[in-house]
C-alpha positions as CSV (number, residue, x, y, z in Angstrom):
1,M,69.3,36.8,108.2
2,G,72.7,35.5,109.2
3,S,73.9,35.4,105.6
4,L,72.9,39.1,105.2
5,A,75.0,40.0,108.2
6,N,77.9,38.1,106.9
7,E,77.8,39.2,103.3
8,K,76.7,42.8,102.9
9,P,78.9,45.8,103.6
10,H,77.1,48.3,105.8
11,A,77.1,52.1,105.2
12,V,75.8,54.5,107.9
13,C,74.7,57.8,106.3
14,M,74.5,61.0,108.4
15,P,73.3,64.1,106.6
16,I,73.0,67.5,108.2
17,P,69.3,68.0,108.7
18,A,68.6,70.5,105.9
19,Q,66.6,69.7,102.8
20,G,69.4,70.0,100.1
21,H,71.9,68.0,102.2
22,I,69.3,65.3,103.0
23,N,68.5,65.0,99.2
24,A,72.1,64.5,98.2
25,M,72.8,62.0,100.9
26,M,69.6,60.0,100.0
27,Q,70.7,59.8,96.4
28,F,74.1,58.5,97.4
29,A,72.6,56.1,99.8
30,K,70.4,54.7,97.1
31,V,73.4,54.3,94.8
32,L,75.2,52.3,97.5
33,H,72.2,50.2,98.1
34,L,72.0,49.3,94.5
35,H,75.7,48.3,94.7
36,G,74.8,45.8,97.4
37,F,75.3,47.8,100.6
38,F,73.1,47.5,103.7
39,I,72.1,51.1,104.5
40,T,71.3,52.8,107.8
41,F,70.1,56.3,107.0
42,I,70.0,58.6,110.1
43,H,67.5,61.4,110.5
44,T,67.3,63.8,113.5
45,E,64.1,63.5,115.4
46,F,62.6,66.8,114.2
47,N,63.0,66.1,110.5
48,Y,61.9,62.5,110.9
49,K,58.5,63.8,112.1
50,R,58.4,66.4,109.3
51,I,59.0,63.7,106.6
52,L,56.3,61.4,108.1
53,K,53.9,64.4,108.1
54,S,54.7,65.4,104.5
55,R,55.0,62.0,102.9
56,G,52.9,59.7,105.1
57,P,53.7,56.9,107.6
58,S,54.9,54.5,104.9
59,S,57.6,56.9,103.6
60,L,60.3,55.8,106.1
61,Q,59.5,52.0,106.3
62,G,62.6,51.2,104.1
63,L,63.5,47.7,103.2
64,P,65.1,44.8,105.1
65,D,68.5,46.1,104.0
66,F,67.7,49.9,104.0
67,Q,66.7,51.1,107.4
68,F,66.0,54.5,108.9
69,K,67.1,55.5,112.4
70,T,66.8,58.7,114.4
71,I,69.0,60.5,116.9
72,P,67.9,63.4,119.1
73,D,69.0,66.8,117.8
74,G,68.3,68.9,120.9
75,L,65.8,71.2,119.1
76,P,62.8,72.4,121.0
77,P,59.4,71.1,120.0
78,S,57.9,73.2,117.2
79,D,55.2,73.2,114.6
80,E,56.3,70.7,112.1
81,N,54.9,72.8,109.3
82,I,57.4,75.5,110.1
83,P,61.1,74.6,109.5
84,Q,63.6,75.3,112.2
85,D,66.0,78.2,111.7
86,V,69.0,76.7,109.9
87,K,71.4,78.4,112.2
88,Q,69.7,76.9,115.2
89,V,69.8,73.5,113.4
90,C,73.5,73.6,112.8
91,Q,74.3,74.9,116.4
92,S,72.1,72.2,117.9
93,T,73.4,69.3,115.9
94,Q,77.0,70.4,116.6
95,E,76.3,70.5,120.4
96,N,73.9,67.5,120.8
97,C,74.4,64.9,118.1
98,A,77.9,63.5,118.8
99,I,77.0,61.2,121.7
100,P,73.7,59.9,120.3
101,F,75.5,59.2,117.0
102,H,78.3,57.4,118.7
103,N,75.9,55.3,120.7
104,L,73.9,54.4,117.6
105,V,77.0,53.3,115.6
106,V,78.3,51.2,118.5
107,K,74.9,49.5,118.7
108,L,74.7,48.9,115.0
109,N,78.2,47.5,115.0
110,N,77.3,45.0,117.7
111,S,73.9,43.8,116.2
112,S,75.0,41.2,113.6
113,A,73.1,38.6,115.6
114,S,69.9,40.4,114.6
115,G,70.8,40.4,110.9
116,V,72.4,43.8,110.7
117,P,76.0,43.6,109.3
118,P,78.8,45.3,111.2
119,V,79.4,48.9,110.0
120,S,81.8,49.0,107.1
121,C,81.9,52.8,106.5
122,I,80.3,56.1,107.6
123,I,79.1,58.6,105.0
124,S,79.0,62.0,106.7
125,D,77.9,65.4,105.5
126,I,80.9,67.5,105.1
127,I,79.6,69.8,107.9
128,T,79.1,67.0,110.5
129,K,82.5,66.9,112.1
130,F,80.8,65.4,115.2
131,T,81.0,62.0,113.4
132,L,84.8,62.0,113.3
133,P,85.5,60.9,117.0
134,T,83.3,57.9,116.5
135,S,84.9,56.8,113.3
136,Q,88.4,57.3,114.7
137,E,87.6,55.4,117.9
138,L,86.1,52.4,116.0
139,H,88.5,52.5,113.1
140,I,85.8,52.9,110.5
141,P,86.4,54.8,107.3
142,N,84.6,58.1,107.4
143,I,83.9,59.5,103.9
144,F,82.6,63.1,103.7
145,L,79.8,63.8,101.2
146,C,80.1,67.4,100.0
147,S,76.6,68.8,99.2
148,V,77.9,72.1,97.9
149,S,79.8,72.6,94.7
150,A,83.6,71.9,94.6
151,C,84.1,75.6,93.8
152,G,82.0,76.6,96.8
153,F,83.7,74.2,99.1
154,W,87.1,75.6,98.0
155,G,85.9,79.1,98.7
156,F,84.9,78.2,102.2
157,F,88.2,76.3,102.7
158,N,90.2,79.5,101.8
159,Y,88.4,81.7,104.3
160,Q,91.5,81.5,106.5
161,Q,93.7,82.6,103.7
162,L,91.5,85.6,103.1
163,M,91.8,86.4,106.8
164,D,95.6,86.1,106.8
165,K,95.7,88.6,103.9
166,G,93.5,91.0,105.9
167,L,90.7,91.0,103.4
168,I,88.1,89.7,105.9
169,P,86.4,90.3,108.2
170,F,85.2,93.5,106.6
171,K,86.4,96.7,108.2
172,S,82.9,98.1,108.4
173,E,79.4,97.6,107.1
174,D,80.3,100.2,104.4
175,D,82.3,97.5,102.6
176,L,78.9,96.0,101.5
177,V,78.1,99.1,99.5
178,N,81.3,101.0,98.7
179,G,82.5,98.8,95.9
180,Y,84.7,96.6,98.1
181,L,82.7,93.5,97.0
182,N,84.1,94.0,93.5
183,K,87.7,93.6,94.7
184,E,89.4,90.8,92.7
185,V,90.5,87.6,94.4
186,D,92.8,86.3,91.7
187,W,95.3,84.3,93.9
188,I,93.3,81.3,94.9
189,P,94.4,78.4,92.6
190,G,91.5,76.8,90.8
191,L,89.0,79.6,91.2
192,K,88.5,81.7,88.1
193,N,87.9,85.4,87.7
194,M,86.6,85.7,91.3
195,R,85.7,88.8,93.2
196,I,84.9,89.0,96.9
197,R,81.2,89.1,96.0
198,D,81.6,85.7,94.2
199,M,83.1,84.0,97.3
200,P,80.7,82.1,99.6
201,S,78.6,84.7,101.3
202,F,79.4,84.1,105.0
203,L,82.6,86.2,104.7
204,R,80.4,89.3,104.5
205,T,80.8,90.1,108.2
206,T,82.7,92.5,110.4
207,D,82.9,89.9,113.2
208,P,85.5,87.1,113.1
209,E,83.4,85.2,115.6
210,D,80.2,85.4,113.5
211,F,78.6,82.0,113.7
212,W,78.3,81.2,110.0
213,F,81.7,82.5,109.1
214,K,83.5,80.6,111.9
215,F,81.3,77.4,111.5
216,L,82.0,77.0,107.7
217,K,85.7,78.0,108.1
218,D,86.2,75.4,110.8
219,E,84.0,72.6,109.4
220,T,85.6,72.7,106.0
221,Q,89.1,72.5,107.5
222,C,88.0,69.3,109.3
223,A,87.6,67.7,105.9
224,M,91.3,67.1,106.0
225,H,90.6,64.4,108.6
226,A,88.1,62.5,106.5
227,T,89.1,59.2,104.8
228,A,88.0,60.6,101.5
229,I,85.6,63.3,100.1
230,I,82.8,62.7,97.6
231,F,81.5,65.6,95.4
232,N,78.2,65.6,93.6
233,T,79.8,67.0,90.4
234,F,81.6,65.7,87.3
235,D,85.1,66.3,86.0
236,D,84.1,68.2,82.8
237,L,82.3,70.8,85.0
238,E,84.7,71.2,88.0
239,G,87.7,69.2,87.1
240,E,90.1,72.2,87.4
241,V,89.2,73.0,91.0
242,L,89.2,69.3,92.0
243,E,92.7,68.9,90.6
244,T,93.8,72.0,92.5
245,M,92.5,70.7,95.8
246,S,93.9,67.3,95.3
247,P,97.4,67.9,97.0
248,V,95.8,69.5,100.0
249,L,92.9,67.2,100.9
250,P,92.2,63.5,101.3
251,P,91.4,61.5,98.1
252,M,88.5,63.1,96.3
253,Y,85.9,61.4,94.0
254,S,83.5,63.3,91.7
255,V,80.6,60.9,91.4
256,G,77.8,63.2,90.0
257,P,75.4,64.0,88.9
258,L,74.0,61.5,91.4
259,S,70.5,61.8,89.9
260,L,71.8,60.6,86.5
261,I,74.0,57.9,88.2
262,L,70.8,56.5,89.7
263,K,69.1,56.5,86.3
264,E,71.9,54.3,85.0
265,M,71.3,51.7,87.6
266,P,69.0,48.7,87.3
267,T,65.5,48.9,88.7
268,N,65.5,50.9,91.9
269,P,63.3,49.4,94.7
270,L,63.7,52.7,96.6
271,E,62.7,54.9,93.7
272,S,59.7,56.2,95.5
273,A,61.5,56.7,98.8
274,G,61.8,60.5,99.1
275,S,63.1,62.9,101.6
276,N,61.1,66.1,101.0
277,L,60.3,68.0,104.1
278,W,57.3,69.7,102.4
279,K,54.3,68.1,100.9
280,E,54.5,68.1,97.1
281,N,51.7,69.4,94.9
282,P,51.3,66.7,92.2
283,G,49.0,68.9,90.2
284,C,51.9,70.9,88.8
285,I,53.0,68.1,86.5
286,E,49.5,67.8,85.1
287,W,49.5,71.5,84.5
288,L,52.8,71.4,82.7
289,D,51.5,68.6,80.5
290,G,49.1,71.1,79.0
291,K,51.8,73.6,78.1
292,K,53.9,74.0,74.9
293,E,57.5,72.7,74.8
294,G,60.0,75.2,76.3
295,S,57.3,77.7,77.2
296,V,57.2,77.7,81.0
297,V,59.5,79.5,83.5
298,Y,60.0,77.5,86.6
299,V,60.5,79.5,89.8
300,N,61.8,78.0,93.0
301,F,64.1,79.6,95.6
302,G,64.9,76.4,97.5
303,S,64.3,75.3,101.0
304,I,66.1,78.0,103.0
305,T,65.9,81.3,101.1
306,V,63.7,84.0,102.6
307,M,62.8,87.4,101.4
308,S,60.6,90.4,102.3
309,N,57.0,90.4,101.2
310,K,57.8,93.5,99.2
311,Q,60.5,91.6,97.2
312,M,58.1,88.7,96.6
313,V,55.5,91.1,95.2
314,E,58.2,92.5,92.8
315,F,58.9,88.9,91.6
316,A,55.1,88.3,91.3
317,W,54.5,91.3,89.0
318,G,57.6,90.5,87.0
319,L,56.2,87.1,86.3
320,A,52.7,88.3,85.6
321,N,54.0,90.9,83.1
322,C,56.6,88.7,81.3
323,G,54.1,87.1,78.9
324,H,55.2,83.6,79.7
325,D,53.6,80.7,81.6
326,F,55.2,80.1,85.0
327,L,55.2,77.6,87.8
328,W,56.2,79.2,91.0
329,V,56.9,77.3,94.3
330,I,56.1,79.5,97.3
331,R,57.0,77.8,100.6
332,S,54.9,78.6,103.7
333,D,57.9,80.3,105.2
334,L,59.3,82.1,102.1
335,V,58.6,85.5,103.5
336,K,60.8,86.3,106.5
337,G,58.9,86.8,109.8
338,E,55.4,87.1,108.3
339,N,52.9,85.4,106.0
340,A,53.3,85.7,102.3
341,V,50.6,88.0,100.9
342,L,50.3,88.6,97.2
343,P,48.0,91.3,95.7
344,E,44.5,90.3,94.7
345,E,45.2,91.9,91.3
346,F,48.0,89.4,90.8
347,F,45.7,86.5,91.4
348,N,43.1,88.0,89.1
349,E,45.7,88.4,86.4
350,I,47.0,84.8,86.5
351,T,43.5,83.4,86.9
352,E,42.2,85.2,83.8
353,S,45.2,84.3,81.7
354,G,45.8,80.8,83.0
355,R,49.5,81.5,82.8
356,G,50.5,80.8,86.4
357,F,50.5,77.9,88.7
358,L,51.5,78.4,92.4
359,A,52.5,75.4,94.5
360,G,53.8,75.0,98.1
361,W,56.4,72.5,96.9
362,C,56.9,70.2,93.9
363,P,58.9,67.2,92.6
364,Q,61.7,69.5,91.3
365,E,63.7,67.0,89.3
366,K,60.5,65.9,87.4
367,V,59.6,69.5,86.8
368,L,63.0,70.5,85.4
369,M,63.0,67.4,83.1
370,H,59.5,68.2,81.8
371,P,59.7,69.3,78.1
372,S,57.5,72.3,78.7
373,V,60.0,74.0,81.0
374,G,62.3,76.4,79.2
375,G,63.9,78.5,82.0
376,Y,64.5,78.4,85.7
377,L,64.6,81.4,88.1
378,T,66.6,79.9,91.0
379,H,68.6,80.7,94.2
380,C,71.5,78.6,92.8
381,G,71.7,76.0,95.5
382,W,74.0,73.2,94.3
383,N,71.3,70.5,94.0
384,S,69.1,72.8,92.0
385,T,72.0,73.9,89.8
386,M,73.0,70.3,89.1
387,E,69.4,69.3,88.4
388,S,69.1,72.3,86.0
389,I,72.3,71.2,84.2
390,C,71.0,67.6,83.9
391,A,67.8,68.9,82.3
392,G,69.6,71.3,80.0
393,V,67.6,74.3,81.3
394,P,69.3,77.8,81.5
395,M,68.9,79.9,84.6
396,I,68.2,83.3,86.0
397,C,70.2,83.4,89.2
398,W,69.2,85.1,92.4
399,P,71.6,83.7,95.0
400,F,70.7,84.0,98.7
401,F,73.6,82.8,100.8
402,A,76.5,80.2,101.4
403,D,78.0,78.8,98.2
404,Q,75.1,80.1,96.0
405,Q,77.0,83.3,95.1
406,T,79.9,81.1,93.9
407,N,77.6,78.8,91.9
408,C,75.9,81.9,90.4
409,H,79.3,83.3,89.3
410,Y,80.3,80.0,87.6
411,A,76.9,79.5,86.0
412,C,76.9,83.0,84.5
413,S,80.6,83.8,83.8
414,E,82.3,80.4,83.3
415,W,79.6,77.9,82.1
416,G,77.5,80.3,80.2
417,I,74.1,79.0,81.4
418,G,72.9,81.7,83.7
419,M,72.3,85.5,84.0
420,E,72.3,87.1,87.4
421,I,69.5,89.3,88.7
422,E,70.2,92.1,91.2
423,N,69.7,91.3,94.9
424,N,67.1,94.1,95.2
425,A,65.3,92.9,92.0
426,K,62.5,95.2,90.6
427,R,59.6,93.9,88.6
428,D,60.8,95.5,85.4
429,E,64.2,93.8,85.7
430,V,62.5,90.4,86.5
431,E,60.2,90.8,83.4
432,G,63.1,91.9,81.2
433,M,65.4,89.0,82.2
434,I,62.7,86.4,81.7
435,R,61.9,87.8,78.2
436,E,65.7,87.7,77.4
437,L,66.0,84.2,78.7
438,M,63.0,82.8,76.9
439,D,63.0,84.9,73.6
440,G,66.3,86.8,73.3
441,D,69.6,86.1,71.6
442,K,71.5,85.7,74.9
443,G,68.8,83.3,76.0
444,E,69.2,81.3,72.9
445,D,73.0,81.0,73.4
446,M,72.4,80.0,77.0
447,K,70.0,77.2,75.9
448,K,72.6,75.8,73.5
449,K,75.3,75.8,76.2
450,A,72.9,74.3,78.7
451,L,72.2,71.4,76.3
452,E,75.9,70.8,75.8
453,W,76.4,70.6,79.6
454,K,73.5,68.2,79.8
455,R,75.3,66.0,77.2
456,L,78.5,66.1,79.2
457,A,76.7,65.4,82.5
458,T,74.9,62.4,80.9
459,M,78.2,61.1,79.5
460,A,79.9,61.3,82.9
461,A,77.1,59.1,84.4
462,K,77.3,56.4,81.8
463,Q,78.9,53.0,82.6
464,D,82.1,54.1,81.0
465,G,81.9,57.7,82.1
466,S,84.2,59.5,84.5
467,S,81.8,59.7,87.4
468,M,80.8,56.0,87.2
469,K,84.4,55.0,87.0
470,N,85.2,57.2,90.1
471,L,82.3,55.6,91.9
472,K,83.5,52.1,91.3
473,T,87.0,53.0,92.5
474,L,85.6,54.7,95.6
475,I,83.6,51.6,96.5
476,S,86.3,49.1,95.9
477,Q,89.3,51.0,97.3
478,V,87.7,53.1,100.1
479,L,84.2,52.0,101.2
480,L,85.1,48.3,101.3
481,S,88.6,48.8,102.8
482,K,87.3,47.5,106.2
483,Q,85.8,44.4,104.7
C-alpha cells in the first residue's frame, strides 16, 4: 500500500448533488482513474442514500484506488424516492458543505500512512465555490468542471453585463409576454444571433436578489479564481465561444464528449459503476431490440424538469397520435406538486398498438445509441444534448430552465440538429413536430447534420483528436503540477 501512496496522483472530485452534474463528474473521474489517478469521489449524504437505494449496496464499493466518501449537506431527512428541491439543494450545499469538505480534504491529505496518496488536485463542479478556500489554504490546484455548455456558461457569466446595460432584471412581469424576450442581444462576443429568450433562463425575473439569478451570476464569476476550467464539449462544436472566453478566464480545456473519451480508453474496471439517482428499467432495451432501425422516438425531460399534469397529457396524446413507436421516461416527480395521471384511453391506445413503452428511468446513453432510435424529444440539458450528438440523433427541444434555452437555440439555429416546440405545447403541435422529425424533409436534413456532428465528436475523442490532446495537456501541465 505504501507504493500506492507514493506513486499515484490523487484527485478529489466534488460534484454539485444534482443528477446531470454527478454524471459529468463521474465520467471525468473515470477518465482520470484510467490515467493512473487515485480518486476520491464525494457524494452528499442524501444522494449517497439515494444511489444505494436505486443501484444496490455494491454500487458504491469502488476499488482500492477509487473510493467514495460522503459529507453532510444539511438537508432534512426525506423520502429517498422523492428528489430534493434543486433550489434547496444548492442553498444547503452553499451554506453547509464548506467545513465538512475542508475537514475531509485535510484528513485525506494526511492519510498516506493508510495507503491513500496526498491530494494532488481538486476537481470541483463550477457551482461549488465553497471548495475554493480549502484549495487556496492547502495550495492544491482546484480545477472547475463545467457541466453546462460553454455557450450556456458564457451566458451566465454575462448576466452582470446585461444588468449594467439595464436589460435585466425585467421591469415587470409583462416583459415575459409583450415581445421583450425577442429583443436581440448581439453585443456579447462569441454568442451568435442571440435574443433575451435564448440566454440562460434565470434572468427572467424582476428581482435582482432572486436566488437563481444571483446564485448563477455570482458562482460563474468565481470561476475566475479556479486554476483551470474543464468543459465537456469539443472545439468543432463550441470553439468560437471558448476562444472568446480565453482572455477573461483561467486556462480552459475542452475534453469532451467525455462519454466518447471513455470509449477510447482501455478496459474500464469501473464501467458498471453508475451514478443514477433513479432505478433504471432494463426492459426498455429489450423493447427497443424489437423495433425497426430509426423508428422510435425517445422522450425524456431529464432529472429536474417538472410540468403540469395537463401539459403531460398533451404530450401523451401527441405521442399516441404521431404514428411512431415511442419510449417515454416519466419520473415519479415529473408532475409538479401532484401525481402523474394519464388518461385510461391513452393506456388503452398504446397497449392495443404496442407502440409505446413507459419507464421511470433508463440507461439513456445506451438508449440513444440504440439503432432503433431515430429522434429525441428532450429538455436540452447539456449531458442529454451531448449524448444525442454522440449518437447522431436529431432533437425536438422543449427547454425547461438554466442553460437549456441556450442549448436549444444553438441546436436549432446554429448546429441544425433541433427544432423547438412551444413552451405551452399542444397535442397537435407535438404530433406534427414528431412527424416532421421522423418523416419530413426538415427532419431528413437534421438527421444528416446530426450524423456529421457525430463524426466530428468521434474524431475529437480519438487519440489524435483535439479533446484527447487537450486532456493530456490538462493532466501533464495542470493536474500533476503539485506532484
